[in-house]
N, C-alpha and C positions, 0 to 999 in steps of 0.2 A: 435468593442471595443478595447479601448487601456486601459491596465491594467499593474499598477506599483506599488510593494511594498511599503508602505509607510516609512519613517526612522526608525520607531519602528518596523515595521516587519521585516526589514531588519536587524536591532539590534537583533530581537529576534531570526532567522535563523542563527547568528554567536554565539551568546550564546549557541543555542542548539549543533550548529557544535563543539565547544570547549568541552560542558559538556558530548556529547556521544562520541567524539573523545576520551577521557580521561578515558573511561570505565566505569562512570558512569550510573546507568540505572533509578534512582530514580526520575523519572520524576515530580514527585507529590512534591519535595522539590524545585522545581522550580515555583509550581501553574500552573502546567501544566493541573492539574485535573480538574481546572476552568476555562478554558478555553471553550467558547461557540462559538465564532463569527468564521464561516463558513470560510474566509480568514485565520484567524490564525490557525485553524486548519489544512490546508493546508499547511501552514509554517511548523508548527509542524510535519506532518507526513511526509513530503518530507524529513524531515532531520531523520526521523525515519528510512526510507527506504534508505537514504543514507549510515546510519551504519547499517543496516539490524538487527536493533534491533528484538529479538524474543518476542512474548508476547500477549497476547491478548489486544493490543493496541486500535485497531479499535473501539472493542465493549466498553473497561473500559474506556477509555477517550472520544470519541463520540456519539456511538449509545446509550448506557445504561443511559447515561445521559438526553439525548433528549427524551427517553423513559419515564424516571422517574422524570423529571423535575429537579433532581438535581446529583450531583455528589456524590458517595458513597465509602466509602473506600474499600480497597483490589482491586483484580483482579475480573472484570466479562466479561461473556460472553452471547450470545443469538442465538437463531435460529430462522430463518423466514422460514417455510415449507411453499409451497414446492421450494423456491427460492433459502434459504439457509436451507436445512435440518440439518444439524449438526454445533454443535460450537466447538470453540475453547476451550481448556481445563483452568480453571479458578478456582477461591474461590468459585465464585457462578454463578447461572444460570438463565435465563431467556427465555421463550418460547411466542412467538406472533402467536397469532390464531387470523386472521383479525385484528380487532381492540382492540381485547382481550389481557390481558398480564399476563400469568400464571408465577408462581415463578417454577423451575424446578430442576428436580435431574437427575444425570448422572445414564446412564441406562450400556453404554459398550463404551470402547474407541477403536479407528478405528485408521489405517494406515495413513499415509499421505505422500506424495511424497518428503515433506519438514520434517525431524527427528525432527525439532526442534519447529514445529506447529503440536500438538497434539489435533485430532479431536473428540469429544464425541458424541453419541447418547444421547439424554434428553428424559425425561418420562415428561408430565404435571405436575404440582401440583395447589395448591389453585390459585384461579383468585387473581391478585393483583389489578387490574385496567380494566374499559372497556372504549370505546371512545379514545384510546390512539393513537397519531399520527404514527402509526406501518410504514405506506409507506415512511412518513419525514423521519423518522429515518433509514429507510432500505437507502433511498436514501444517506443520509448524510454517511452512511457506503461505500457505493459506491464510493462517492467524496474522502473519506480520505484513500480508498484503492487504487483509481487512483493518490493521492497525494504520498502514499508511493511507488508506482511503479514507478513513475517518480523519484523518489530518487534514487531506486535500479538503473535504468537505466543510472541516470547519476554518480552513482558511478562504476558502470563497464566501463563505457565510460572513467572515469578519469583513473581507473586502469589500461585499456588496451593502453592507449596513454602513461604511463610512462613504461608499459612494452616494447614497440614498440620502445622508445626510449635506452632502455637498451640491448635489445639482438641484436646482431651483425650476419650477414649474408654478405657473399662476400666482408667483409673488413667496411660494414657501417651499422648504424642503419636500422632493417626492417621496421621503420617507415618512412624513405625516398624513399620507393617504392612507385610508383604510386598507385597499386592494393589495398595495406593497406591502404593509405589515402584516397582514395575513399569509403572503408568499414568505416573505422571512420567517415569521413562528412555525408554520409548516417545516420547515427547513430546520430549524432548530429543534423540532421534537424528532424530525426522523435523526438527527444525529444522536440527540439525548437519549432515544430509544436504544440506538445500535450500540452505544458505549456498553452497557450492561454486559450485551452478549459478548462483545469482545473480549471483556475482562474475565467473565465467567467461562471464557473457552481457553482462555490464558490459564486459567486453574485446573479444568480437567483435560484439555487437550484431546478431549474425545472428537471422532470425526462427526458424530451430530452436530455438537456444540461448536467447533470450527467452521461447519458448513453455513450452519447458523448465523453465524458471524457474518461470513461472507456475504450472504446474500443481505442482510441487512444494512451492511456499509455500502455495497454496491449500489442499492437502491437509495439511499440515503447522500451519498456521493454525488449521485446521477441526479437527484433533484436539486440537490445545491448548485450544481452545475447548470443545470437547466434554467433555474431561478436566477441566476447571477448574469447568465448570456443575455436573459430577456431583460432583467432591470438596466443593466448597462447599455443595453441596444447596439447599433451598428458597430461602437467602438468595440464590443466585446469582442469582435468578429476579427478584427486586426491583428496581424503577427507582432506589432509592436507592441500592443496593451500586455499588460503583466498577467492579466486574466488568461491569455492563450495556452500558457504553459501549464496551468493549471487544468483547465477544461479537456487537453490532448492527454495529460497523463491520468487523469481520471478517466477517459475513453478507454484507453488502453488496459488499465490496470480493471475495470470493471469484469472484463473477460478473459483476464491473465490469472492464472492459477486456477482455472476452473471456472466456466460462466455462471450466472445466477440459476439458469435453467439445471446445468449438471447439479451444481450444490441444494436445489430443493429437492431434485432428486435422492440424494445421499440423506437428506434428512428424512424423507420419507421412507426410504430404506431402513433406518435405524430406529425407527418408532416401533 
């Protein structure tokens, strides 16, 4: 399958890049809460990942609108036990039980590997609706999480590439050393091989394709994170360095919406 973004989607990515790069986060002001097309959502969430934007964006902008059939004001989150037992902290919560959708309330707050991603335990409340396409909404969450991981990996590759141009050893930039080039090339290959899987999954929205995209982006973003940390050295471990928030968000999203092993199993089941 050959996939190319339309000029409108390319323009959307550019607008989002400039908007988020300027420090703005009110995506609703750009009308992003009205985006429903899966390919457009992939464009949106790759840029959210590219800027490591914290918040329950997957749930608020993609999953809950699919569950409710409409966008709602404020931030929303949802749990899909047992695949997604906890929710990200938000203004309002939903809990899916099969094809039944409950309003939910917060019971307890939980620790997360990413301190900007606060998790909560929910208690089911009144039934909102039955016969809800919860499986489709979950897969949309997996897809948008995959796009976010792709954006995170891209950002870490760019950050590391700039770093190896600036840091000198033995009188020249470390980016000129063959070993460093190989590491960065492997990261780029992983990200570029993952991209068509994400785009293809946005077109088909089948469980097999969505899970394959999640496996590929989880592995590619994780490789980008490990390489970035190795190349940056000790400074990459510090909380003060910008790389830290990208590393932590990658670590959290790699297992969010289903671990790589879970999605490998779903791909095998679909073959």
